[in-house]
All heavy atoms as a GROMACS GRO file, in nm:
protein
  553
    1MET      N    1   3.391   3.182  11.412
    1MET     CA    2   3.484   3.108  11.495
    1MET      C    3   3.482   3.185  11.628
    1MET      O    4   3.500   3.308  11.640
    1MET     CB    5   3.623   3.111  11.429
    1MET     CG    6   3.715   3.022  11.499
    1MET     SD    7   3.690   2.847  11.513
    1MET     CE    8   3.672   2.804  11.345
    2TYR      N    9   3.476   3.107  11.736
    2TYR     CA   10   3.475   3.169  11.869
    2TYR      C   11   3.607   3.114  11.942
    2TYR      O   12   3.640   3.003  11.929
    2TYR     CB   13   3.356   3.126  11.947
    2TYR     CG   14   3.233   3.175  11.880
    2TYR    CD1   15   3.163   3.101  11.780
    2TYR    CD2   16   3.189   3.304  11.916
    2TYR    CE1   17   3.054   3.159  11.722
    2TYR    CE2   18   3.072   3.356  11.849
    2TYR     CZ   19   3.004   3.284  11.761
    2TYR     OH   20   2.903   3.335  11.699
    3ARG      N   21   3.671   3.202  12.009
    3ARG     CA   22   3.797   3.168  12.069
    3ARG      C   23   3.776   3.174  12.231
    3ARG      O   24   3.735   3.267  12.288
    3ARG     CB   25   3.910   3.277  12.044
    3ARG     CG   26   3.944   3.270  11.895
    3ARG     CD   27   4.045   3.376  11.848
    3ARG     NE   28   3.956   3.500  11.837
    3ARG     CZ   29   4.005   3.623  11.853
    3ARG    NH1   30   4.125   3.630  11.856
    3ARG    NH2   31   3.929   3.731  11.845
    4LEU      N   32   3.825   3.063  12.291
    4LEU     CA   33   3.829   3.054  12.437
    4LEU      C   34   3.968   3.099  12.475
    4LEU      O   35   4.074   3.049  12.445
    4LEU     CB   36   3.798   2.915  12.479
    4LEU     CG   37   3.808   2.890  12.629
    4LEU    CD1   38   3.712   2.972  12.700
    4LEU    CD2   39   3.795   2.733  12.657
    5MET      N   40   3.966   3.201  12.558
    5MET     CA   41   4.091   3.272  12.608
    5MET      C   42   4.111   3.255  12.752
    5MET      O   43   4.006   3.247  12.827
    5MET     CB   44   4.094   3.427  12.568
    5MET     CG   45   4.068   3.452  12.419
    5MET     SD   46   4.197   3.397  12.316
    5MET     CE   47   4.334   3.510  12.362
    6GLN      N   48   4.234   3.259  12.794
    6GLN     CA   49   4.263   3.244  12.937
    6GLN      C   50   4.352   3.364  12.976
    6GLN      O   51   4.438   3.416  12.907
    6GLN     CB   52   4.344   3.121  12.968
    6GLN     CG   53   4.382   3.094  13.109
    6GLN     CD   54   4.472   2.976  13.116
    6GLN    OE1   55   4.580   2.968  13.068
    6GLN    NE2   56   4.422   2.875  13.196
    7SER      N   57   4.317   3.421  13.087
    7SER     CA   58   4.384   3.542  13.144
    7SER      C   59   4.450   3.505  13.277
    7SER      O   60   4.383   3.446  13.357
    7SER     CB   61   4.286   3.652  13.171
    7SER     OG   62   4.348   3.769  13.220
    8VAL      N   63   4.585   3.516  13.280
    8VAL     CA   64   4.664   3.482  13.397
    8VAL      C   65   4.729   3.608  13.450
    8VAL      O   66   4.792   3.683  13.388
    8VAL     CB   67   4.773   3.378  13.356
    8VAL    CG1   68   4.857   3.344  13.473
    8VAL    CG2   69   4.713   3.255  13.293
    9LYS      N   70   4.706   3.627  13.581
    9LYS     CA   71   4.754   3.759  13.649
    9LYS      C   72   4.899   3.718  13.692
    9LYS      O   73   4.925   3.608  13.748
    9LYS     CB   74   4.667   3.786  13.771
    9LYS     CG   75   4.714   3.899  13.843
    9LYS     CD   76   4.629   3.942  13.957
    9LYS     CE   77   4.671   4.054  14.039
    9LYS     NZ   78   4.574   4.084  14.152
   10HIS      N   79   4.984   3.820  13.670
   10HIS     CA   80   5.128   3.811  13.709
   10HIS      C   81   5.156   3.948  13.796
   10HIS      O   82   5.115   4.054  13.747
   10HIS     CB   83   5.222   3.797  13.597
   10HIS     CG   84   5.214   3.679  13.514
   10HIS    ND1   85   5.276   3.564  13.550
   10HIS    CD2   86   5.138   3.643  13.409
   10HIS    CE1   87   5.252   3.477  13.458
   10HIS    NE2   88   5.156   3.519  13.374
   11THR      N   89   5.218   3.915  13.903
   11THR     CA   90   5.251   4.037  13.990
   11THR      C   91   5.397   4.057  13.973
   11THR      O   92   5.485   3.964  14.002
   11THR     CB   93   5.209   4.017  14.131
   11THR    OG1   94   5.077   3.992  14.139
   11THR    CG2   95   5.250   4.136  14.227
   12LEU      N   96   5.441   4.173  13.937
   12LEU     CA   97   5.578   4.211  13.922
   12LEU      C   98   5.617   4.301  14.032
   12LEU      O   99   5.534   4.396  14.069
   12LEU     CB  100   5.602   4.266  13.790
   12LEU     CG  101   5.554   4.197  13.667
   12LEU    CD1  102   5.555   4.274  13.532
   12LEU    CD2  103   5.637   4.061  13.646
   13GLU      N  104   5.747   4.298  14.080
   13GLU     CA  105   5.794   4.389  14.176
   13GLU      C  106   5.883   4.503  14.111
   13GLU      O  107   5.987   4.474  14.054
   13GLU     CB  108   5.872   4.317  14.290
   13GLU     CG  109   5.905   4.397  14.414
   13GLU     CD  110   5.780   4.435  14.480
   13GLU    OE1  111   5.690   4.351  14.493
   13GLU    OE2  112   5.788   4.550  14.541
   14HIS      N  113   5.819   4.626  14.106
   14HIS     CA  114   5.902   4.734  14.060
   14HIS      C  115   5.988   4.798  14.163
   14HIS      O  116   5.938   4.820  14.286
   14HIS     CB  117   5.804   4.838  13.989
   14HIS     CG  118   5.868   4.951  13.915
   14HIS    ND1  119   5.923   5.065  13.979
   14HIS    CD2  120   5.894   4.965  13.784
   14HIS    CE1  121   5.972   5.145  13.885
   14HIS    NE2  122   5.953   5.075  13.769
   15PRO      N  123   6.107   4.834  14.138
   15PRO     CA  124   6.189   4.875  14.247
   15PRO      C  125   6.150   5.022  14.311
   15PRO      O  126   6.162   5.030  14.424
   15PRO     CB  127   6.328   4.910  14.184
   15PRO     CG  128   6.317   4.885  14.027
   15PRO     CD  129   6.184   4.821  14.013
   16THR      N  130   6.077   5.105  14.234
   16THR     CA  131   6.026   5.237  14.298
   16THR      C  132   5.878   5.221  14.328
   16THR      O  133   5.838   5.278  14.424
   16THR     CB  134   6.056   5.345  14.188
   16THR    OG1  135   6.196   5.340  14.145
   16THR    CG2  136   6.013   5.474  14.249
   17LEU      N  137   5.801   5.160  14.231
   17LEU     CA  138   5.661   5.165  14.249
   17LEU      C  139   5.591   5.056  14.329
   17LEU      O  140   5.484   5.060  14.365
   17LEU     CB  141   5.592   5.167  14.106
   17LEU     CG  142   5.633   5.293  14.017
   17LEU    CD1  143   5.573   5.258  13.882
   17LEU    CD2  144   5.590   5.409  14.073
   18GLY      N  145   5.673   4.954  14.365
   18GLY     CA  146   5.630   4.837  14.427
   18GLY      C  147   5.554   4.734  14.343
   18GLY      O  148   5.588   4.723  14.225
   19ALA      N  149   5.463   4.659  14.402
   19ALA     CA  150   5.403   4.555  14.333
   19ALA      C  151   5.309   4.609  14.218
   19ALA      O  152   5.242   4.704  14.240
   19ALA     CB  153   5.318   4.468  14.424
   20MET      N  154   5.313   4.554  14.101
   20MET     CA  155   5.237   4.595  13.994
   20MET      C  156   5.176   4.461  13.924
   20MET      O  157   5.258   4.369  13.896
   20MET     CB  158   5.322   4.672  13.882
   20MET     CG  159   5.369   4.795  13.937
   20MET     SD  160   5.480   4.885  13.822
   20MET     CE  161   5.360   4.936  13.704
   21SER      N  162   5.060   4.468  13.885
   21SER     CA  163   4.990   4.350  13.822
   21SER      C  164   4.981   4.362  13.673
   21SER      O  165   4.960   4.477  13.621
   21SER     CB  166   4.849   4.333  13.887
   21SER     OG  167   4.862   4.292  14.011
   22SER      N  168   5.006   4.253  13.605
   22SER     CA  169   4.983   4.251  13.463
   22SER      C  170   4.916   4.128  13.437
   22SER      O  171   4.914   4.028  13.511
   22SER     CB  172   5.112   4.265  13.376
   22SER     OG  173   5.180   4.148  13.377
   23TYR      N  174   4.852   4.119  13.318
   23TYR     CA  175   4.776   3.994  13.269
   23TYR      C  176   4.816   3.945  13.141
   23TYR      O  177   4.850   4.030  13.052
   23TYR     CB  178   4.627   4.033  13.263
   23TYR     CG  179   4.564   4.066  13.396
   23TYR    CD1  180   4.574   4.195  13.443
   23TYR    CD2  181   4.511   3.966  13.472
   23TYR    CE1  182   4.513   4.238  13.569
   23TYR    CE2  183   4.457   4.007  13.601
   23TYR     CZ  184   4.458   4.138  13.653
   23TYR     OH  185   4.407   4.168  13.782
   24ARG      N  186   4.848   3.818  13.132
   24ARG     CA  187   4.885   3.750  13.006
   24ARG      C  188   4.765   3.680  12.944
   24ARG      O  189   4.696   3.592  13.017
   24ARG     CB  190   5.004   3.656  13.035
   24ARG     CG  191   5.122   3.698  12.961
   24ARG     CD  192   5.232   3.582  12.982
   24ARG     NE  193   5.333   3.673  13.044
   24ARG     CZ  194   5.431   3.628  13.118
   24ARG    NH1  195   5.442   3.508  13.162
   24ARG    NH2  196   5.527   3.712  13.150
   25GLN      N  197   4.735   3.698  12.823
   25GLN     CA  198   4.623   3.631  12.745
   25GLN      C  199   4.675   3.524  12.664
   25GLN      O  200   4.782   3.543  12.595
   25GLN     CB  201   4.546   3.729  12.670
   25GLN     CG  202   4.516   3.877  12.733
   25GLN     CD  203   4.446   3.867  12.861
   25GLN    OE1  204   4.341   3.793  12.870
   25GLN    NE2  205   4.487   3.938  12.960
   26SER      N  206   4.618   3.403  12.670
   26SER     CA  207   4.656   3.299  12.578
   26SER      C  208   4.534   3.225  12.523
   26SER      O  209   4.426   3.225  12.601
   26SER     CB  210   4.746   3.205  12.652
   26SER     OG  211   4.686   3.147  12.765
   27LEU      N  212   4.548   3.181  12.413
   27LEU     CA  213   4.440   3.101  12.336
   27LEU      C  214   4.434   2.953  12.394
   27LEU      O  215   4.523   2.877  12.401
   27LEU     CB  216   4.464   3.098  12.188
   27LEU     CG  217   4.367   3.003  12.106
   27LEU    CD1  218   4.227   3.088  12.111
   27LEU    CD2  219   4.417   3.004  11.971
   28VAL      N  220   4.309   2.921  12.444
   28VAL     CA  221   4.290   2.781  12.490
   28VAL      C  222   4.238   2.694  12.388
   28VAL      O  223   4.261   2.580  12.380
   28VAL     CB  224   4.197   2.796  12.620
   28VAL    CG1  225   4.163   2.644  12.673
   28VAL    CG2  226   4.265   2.875  12.730
   29GLY      N  227   4.137   2.743  12.309
   29GLY     CA  228   4.073   2.658  12.202
   29GLY      C  229   3.985   2.758  12.111
   29GLY      O  230   3.954   2.865  12.137
   30ARG      N  231   3.949   2.687  11.998
   30ARG     CA  232   3.861   2.755  11.892
   30ARG      C  233   3.746   2.664  11.881
   30ARG      O  234   3.753   2.546  11.871
   30ARG     CB  235   3.938   2.771  11.760
   30ARG     CG  236   4.065   2.854  11.764
   30ARG     CD  237   4.120   2.856  11.625
   30ARG     NE  238   4.247   2.915  11.624
   30ARG     CZ  239   4.270   3.055  11.608
   30ARG    NH1  240   4.166   3.126  11.570
   30ARG    NH2  241   4.394   3.103  11.609
   31TYR      N  242   3.625   2.736  11.873
   31TYR     CA  243   3.496   2.661  11.857
   31TYR      C  244   3.417   2.726  11.745
   31TYR      O  245   3.410   2.847  11.719
   31TYR     CB  246   3.423   2.665  11.994
   31TYR     CG  247   3.495   2.611  12.102
   31TYR    CD1  248   3.583   2.684  12.176
   31TYR    CD2  249   3.472   2.474  12.130
   31TYR    CE1  250   3.657   2.615  12.280
   31TYR    CE2  251   3.541   2.409  12.244
   31TYR     CZ  252   3.633   2.484  12.310
   31TYR     OH  253   3.708   2.421  12.412
   32GLY      N  254   3.342   2.636  11.678
   32GLY     CA  255   3.255   2.688  11.568
   32GLY      C  256   3.120   2.739  11.614
   32GLY      O  257   3.061   2.819  11.545
   33GLN      N  258   3.086   2.708  11.729
   33GLN     CA  259   2.955   2.755  11.778
   33GLN      C  260   2.974   2.828  11.915
   33GLN      O  261   3.058   2.784  11.998
   33GLN     CB  262   2.861   2.636  11.808
   33GLN     CG  263   2.823   2.565  11.680
   33GLN     CD  264   2.724   2.451  11.712
   33GLN    OE1  265   2.696   2.407  11.826
   33GLN    NE2  266   2.649   2.402  11.599
   34ALA      N  267   2.899   2.936  11.936
   34ALA     CA  268   2.917   3.013  12.046
   34ALA      C  269   2.872   2.940  12.175
   34ALA      O  270   2.942   2.935  12.281
   34ALA     CB  271   2.831   3.151  12.047
   35ARG      N  272   2.770   2.857  12.175
   35ARG     CA  273   2.721   2.773  12.279
   35ARG      C  274   2.833   2.679  12.327
   35ARG      O  275   2.853   2.662  12.453
   35ARG     CB  276   2.596   2.692  12.253
   35ARG     CG  277   2.535   2.622  12.358
   35ARG     CD  278   2.405   2.551  12.314
   35ARG     NE  279   2.416   2.489  12.189
   35ARG     CZ  280   2.439   2.352  12.180
   35ARG    NH1  281   2.462   2.281  12.282
   35ARG    NH2  282   2.447   2.290  12.057
   36THR      N  283   2.892   2.612  12.243
   36THR     CA  284   3.008   2.517  12.278
   36THR      C  285   3.126   2.591  12.341
   36THR      O  286   3.174   2.551  12.441
   36THR     CB  287   3.056   2.449  12.153
   36THR    OG1  288   2.941   2.392  12.077
   36THR    CG2  289   3.149   2.340  12.185
   37ALA      N  290   3.155   2.705  12.287
   37ALA     CA  291   3.262   2.783  12.351
   37ALA      C  292   3.226   2.842  12.486
   37ALA      O  293   3.313   2.834  12.580
   37ALA     CB  294   3.302   2.907  12.260
   38LEU      N  295   3.105   2.879  12.500
   38LEU     CA  296   3.067   2.925  12.646
   38LEU      C  297   3.050   2.814  12.735
   38LEU      O  298   3.086   2.841  12.859
   38LEU     CB  299   2.922   2.995  12.621
   38LEU     CG  300   2.930   3.128  12.546
   38LEU    CD1  301   2.797   3.183  12.503
   38LEU    CD2  302   3.016   3.220  12.617
   39GLU      N  303   3.013   2.702  12.704
   39GLU     CA  304   3.011   2.580  12.796
   39GLU      C  305   3.149   2.544  12.832
   39GLU      O  306   3.175   2.514  12.951
   39GLU     CB  307   2.944   2.457  12.726
   39GLU     CG  308   2.802   2.480  12.702
   39GLU     CD  309   2.726   2.365  12.618
   39GLU    OE1  310   2.801   2.281  12.566
   39GLU    OE2  311   2.599   2.375  12.611
   40ALA      N  312   3.244   2.547  12.740
   40ALA     CA  313   3.383   2.519  12.772
   40ALA      C  314   3.440   2.621  12.869
   40ALA      O  315   3.513   2.586  12.954
   40ALA     CB  316   3.475   2.513  12.641
   41CYS      N  317   3.401   2.743  12.840
   41CYS     CA  318   3.445   2.861  12.932
   41CYS      C  319   3.386   2.842  13.077
   41CYS      O  320   3.464   2.858  13.165
   41CYS     CB  321   3.399   2.993  12.870
   41CYS     SG  322   3.452   3.139  12.971
   42ASP      N  323   3.262   2.804  13.091
   42ASP     CA  324   3.206   2.776  13.219
   42ASP      C  325   3.282   2.662  13.292
   42ASP      O  326   3.306   2.678  13.406
   42ASP     CB  327   3.060   2.743  13.208
   42ASP     CG  328   2.970   2.871  13.168
   42ASP    OD1  329   3.018   2.986  13.186
   42ASP    OD2  330   2.852   2.850  13.124
   43LYS      N  331   3.313   2.563  13.217
   43LYS     CA  332   3.373   2.449  13.272
   43LYS      C  333   3.525   2.489  13.328
   43LYS      O  334   3.556   2.449  13.434
   43LYS     CB  335   3.390   2.336  13.168
   43LYS     CG  336   3.444   2.211  13.211
   43LYS     CD  337   3.438   2.105  13.110
   43LYS     CE  338   3.483   1.968  13.165
   43LYS     NZ  339   3.484   1.864  13.062
   44GLU      N  340   3.598   2.560  13.248
   44GLU     CA  341   3.723   2.608  13.280
   44GLU      C  342   3.712   2.696  13.410
   44GLU      O  343   3.804   2.687  13.497
   44GLU     CB  344   3.790   2.689  13.170
   44GLU     CG  345   3.845   2.594  13.047
   44GLU     CD  346   3.958   2.506  13.094
   44GLU    OE1  347   4.054   2.551  13.172
   44GLU    OE2  348   3.966   2.385  13.058
   45ASN      N  349   3.620   2.796  13.406
   45ASN     CA  350   3.609   2.885  13.522
   45ASN      C  351   3.567   2.810  13.651
   45ASN      O  352   3.607   2.852  13.755
   45ASN     CB  353   3.517   2.999  13.484
   45ASN     CG  354   3.578   3.095  13.391
   45ASN    OD1  355   3.701   3.122  13.391
   45ASN    ND2  356   3.504   3.165  13.309
   46ALA      N  357   3.485   2.705  13.637
   46ALA     CA  358   3.446   2.628  13.749
   46ALA      C  359   3.555   2.557  13.809
   46ALA      O  360   3.569   2.537  13.934
   46ALA     CB  361   3.342   2.528  13.703
   47ALA      N  362   3.674   2.523  13.733
   47ALA     CA  363   3.785   2.459  13.783
   47ALA      C  364   3.865   2.561  13.871
   47ALA      O  365   3.945   2.519  13.956
   47ALA     CB  366   3.875   2.406  13.670
   48GLY      N  367   3.843   2.684  13.846
   48GLY     CA  368   3.908   2.792  13.926
   48GLY      C  369   4.062   2.815  13.921
   48GLY      O  370   4.119   2.880  14.004
   49ARG      N  371   4.119   2.772  13.812
   49ARG     CA  372   4.258   2.785  13.790
   49ARG      C  373   4.288   2.936  13.756
   49ARG      O  374   4.353   3.006  13.826
   49ARG     CB  375   4.315   2.693  13.691
   49ARG     CG  376   4.327   2.548  13.745
   49ARG     CD  377   4.369   2.458  13.638
   49ARG     NE  378   4.270   2.431  13.528
   49ARG     CZ  379   4.206   2.312  13.528
   49ARG    NH1  380   4.231   2.226  13.605
   49ARG    NH2  381   4.107   2.302  13.429
   50ASN      N  382   4.242   2.975  13.644
   50ASN     CA  383   4.257   3.111  13.593
   50ASN      C  384   4.131   3.154  13.525
   50ASN      O  385   4.056   3.068  13.482
   50ASN     CB  386   4.380   3.118  13.489
   50ASN     CG  387   4.507   3.090  13.556
   50ASN    OD1  388   4.548   3.163  13.645
   50ASN    ND2  389   4.576   2.988  13.513
   51ARG      N  390   4.108   3.285  13.504
   51ARG     CA  391   3.992   3.328  13.443
   51ARG      C  392   3.993   3.303  13.294
   51ARG      O  393   4.089   3.331  13.230
   51ARG     CB  394   3.972   3.480  13.467
   51ARG     CG  395   3.847   3.537  13.405
   51ARG     CD  396   3.831   3.687  13.426
   51ARG     NE  397   3.716   3.734  13.364
   51ARG     CZ  398   3.704   3.769  13.225
   51ARG    NH1  399   3.806   3.759  13.159
   51ARG    NH2  400   3.590   3.811  13.186
   52CYS      N  401   3.879   3.247  13.240
   52CYS     CA  402   3.862   3.230  13.104
   52CYS      C  403   3.747   3.316  13.057
   52CYS      O  404   3.662   3.352  13.121
   52CYS     CB  405   3.840   3.084  13.071
   52CYS     SG  406   3.983   2.976  13.081
   53TYR      N  407   3.749   3.340  12.917
   53TYR     CA  408   3.638   3.427  12.857
   53TYR      C  409   3.636   3.395  12.706
   53TYR      O  410   3.733   3.328  12.652
   53TYR     CB  411   3.661   3.581  12.871
   53TYR     CG  412   3.794   3.626  12.820
   53TYR    CD1  413   3.812   3.681  12.697
   53TYR    CD2  414   3.911   3.610  12.908
   53TYR    CE1  415   3.928   3.719  12.653
   53TYR    CE2  416   4.032   3.663  12.856
   53TYR     CZ  417   4.036   3.726  12.731
   53TYR     OH  418   4.165   3.764  12.674
   54VAL      N  419   3.529   3.426  12.639
   54VAL     CA  420   3.509   3.390  12.498
   54VAL      C  421   3.501   3.518  12.412
   54VAL      O  422   3.437   3.613  12.451
   54VAL     CB  423   3.387   3.316  12.488
   54VAL    CG1  424   3.341   3.284  12.332
   54VAL    CG2  425   3.384   3.177  12.560
   55LEU      N  426   3.581   3.516  12.304
   55LEU     CA  427   3.583   3.616  12.205
   55LEU      C  428   3.510   3.575  12.079
   55LEU      O  429   3.526   3.456  12.034
   55LEU     CB  430   3.717   3.667  12.167
   55LEU     CG  431   3.798   3.724  12.284
   55LEU    CD1  432   3.946   3.757  12.236
   55LEU    CD2  433   3.738   3.846  12.333
   56ASN      N  434   3.430   3.664  12.019
   56ASN     CA  435   3.378   3.630  11.894
   56ASN      C  436   3.460   3.661  11.774
   56ASN      O  437   3.576   3.723  11.805
   56ASN     CB  438   3.229   3.681  11.881
   56ASN     CG  439   3.232   3.840  11.865
   56ASN    OD1  440   3.325   3.900  11.843
   56ASN    ND2  441   3.111   3.893  11.888
   57GLU      N  442   3.416   3.648  11.653
   57GLU     CA  443   3.499   3.680  11.528
   57GLU      C  444   3.529   3.831  11.521
   57GLU      O  445   3.629   3.866  11.455
   57GLU     CB  446   3.435   3.631  11.404
   57GLU     CG  447   3.290   3.679  11.379
   57GLU     CD  448   3.191   3.613  11.451
   57GLU    OE1  449   3.216   3.502  11.510
   57GLU    OE2  450   3.067   3.661  11.467
   58ARG      N  451   3.451   3.921  11.589
   58ARG     CA  452   3.486   4.063  11.591
   58ARG      C  453   3.574   4.105  11.707
   58ARG      O  454   3.606   4.218  11.721
   58ARG     CB  455   3.351   4.143  11.599
   58ARG     CG  456   3.267   4.122  11.474
   58ARG     CD  457   3.142   4.207  11.490
   58ARG     NE  458   3.054   4.177  11.388
   58ARG     CZ  459   2.930   4.216  11.387
   58ARG    NH1  460   2.884   4.278  11.491
   58ARG    NH2  461   2.857   4.187  11.282
   59GLY      N  462   3.616   4.002  11.788
   59GLY     CA  463   3.699   4.034  11.902
   59GLY      C  464   3.618   4.093  12.016
   59GLY      O  465   3.678   4.147  12.118
   60GLN      N  466   3.493   4.068  12.026
   60GLN     CA  467   3.415   4.117  12.135
   60GLN      C  468   3.404   3.999  12.239
   60GLN      O  469   3.384   3.889  12.209
   60GLN     CB  470   3.268   4.153  12.090
   60GLN     CG  471   3.256   4.266  11.994
   60GLN     CD  472   3.128   4.284  11.939
   60GLN    OE1  473   3.058   4.181  11.879
   60GLN    NE2  474   3.075   4.406  11.938
   61GLU      N  475   3.404   4.040  12.370
   61GLU     CA  476   3.401   3.940  12.475
   61GLU      C  477   3.246   3.918  12.518
   61GLU      O  478   3.173   4.009  12.521
   61GLU     CB  479   3.480   3.998  12.592
   61GLU     CG  480   3.468   3.902  12.720
   61GLU     CD  481   3.548   3.952  12.835
   61GLU    OE1  482   3.607   4.056  12.816
   61GLU    OE2  483   3.529   3.896  12.944
   62ASN      N  484   3.224   3.792  12.546
   62ASN     CA  485   3.093   3.768  12.592
   62ASN      C  486   3.086   3.788  12.742
   62ASN      O  487   3.160   3.724  12.811
   62ASN     CB  488   3.041   3.622  12.568
   62ASN     CG  489   2.910   3.604  12.597
   62ASN    OD1  490   2.872   3.579  12.714
   62ASN    ND2  491   2.814   3.596  12.498
   63TYR      N  492   3.005   3.884  12.791
   63TYR     CA  493   2.993   3.913  12.930
   63TYR      C  494   2.842   3.898  12.975
   63TYR      O  495   2.765   3.985  12.925
   63TYR     CB  496   3.053   4.056  12.960
   63TYR     CG  497   3.043   4.094  13.103
   63TYR    CD1  498   3.133   4.045  13.200
   63TYR    CD2  499   2.948   4.182  13.154
   63TYR    CE1  500   3.125   4.070  13.327
   63TYR    CE2  501   2.943   4.216  13.294
   63TYR     CZ  502   3.029   4.157  13.375
   63TYR     OH  503   3.027   4.186  13.508
   64ARG      N  504   2.820   3.803  13.050
   64ARG     CA  505   2.687   3.780  13.100
   64ARG      C  506   2.582   3.771  12.990
   64ARG      O  507   2.478   3.838  12.999
   64ARG     CB  508   2.648   3.877  13.212
   64ARG     CG  509   2.724   3.871  13.324
   64ARG     CD  510   2.685   3.958  13.443
   64ARG     NE  511   2.769   3.941  13.557
   64ARG     CZ  512   2.752   3.999  13.672
   64ARG    NH1  513   2.644   4.073  13.688
   64ARG    NH2  514   2.831   3.994  13.766
   65GLY      N  515   2.623   3.707  12.880
   65GLY     CA  516   2.516   3.683  12.779
   65GLY      C  517   2.518   3.793  12.666
   65GLY      O  518   2.453   3.784  12.560
   66ALA      N  519   2.600   3.905  12.683
   66ALA     CA  520   2.608   4.008  12.579
   66ALA      C  521   2.745   4.024  12.533
   66ALA      O  522   2.848   4.010  12.600
   66ALA     CB  523   2.560   4.141  12.644
   67TRP      N  524   2.752   4.053  12.408
   67TRP     CA  525   2.892   4.077  12.339
   67TRP      C  526   2.931   4.216  12.353
   67TRP      O  527   2.857   4.308  12.303
   67TRP     CB  528   2.884   4.029  12.189
   67TRP     CG  529   2.847   3.888  12.174
   67TRP    CD1  530   2.730   3.829  12.144
   67TRP    CD2  531   2.948   3.771  12.188
   67TRP    NE1  532   2.757   3.700  12.134
   67TRP    CE2  533   2.877   3.661  12.178
   67TRP    CE3  534   3.083   3.774  12.223
   67TRP    CZ2  535   2.937   3.538  12.186
   67TRP    CZ3  536   3.139   3.645  12.239
   67TRP    CH2  537   3.066   3.532  12.213
   68ILE      N  538   3.040   4.245  12.423
   68ILE     CA  539   3.081   4.378  12.454
   68ILE      C  540   3.222   4.398  12.392
   68ILE      O  541   3.295   4.312  12.363
   68ILE     CB  542   3.088   4.404  12.602
   68ILE    CG1  543   3.184   4.316  12.671
   68ILE    CG2  544   2.940   4.406  12.660
   68ILE    CD1  545   3.205   4.346  12.814
   69ASP      N  546   3.246   4.531  12.356
   69ASP     CA  547   3.382   4.565  12.301
   69ASP      C  548   3.483   4.572  12.414
   69ASP      O  549   3.459   4.600  12.528
   69ASP     CB  550   3.370   4.703  12.240
   69ASP     CG  551   3.298   4.691  12.104
   69ASP    OD1  552   3.304   4.595  12.044
   69ASP    OD2  553   3.229   4.789  12.073
   0.00000   0.00000   0.00000
């Protein structure tokens, strides 16, 4: 099972340290085939709303065709 994930950047204002960024991850969809998940990821990223990425069953992210930890 492959998971299509979305990463949304949030900027928080800390009273002493100033602006600090954090990222929220959320599940967009589940796919049985890597190719289908990667195509959906490309489509979402082309829309330009938020960054999406694909995780495999081991929790590795697909980065430029390679599964990385």
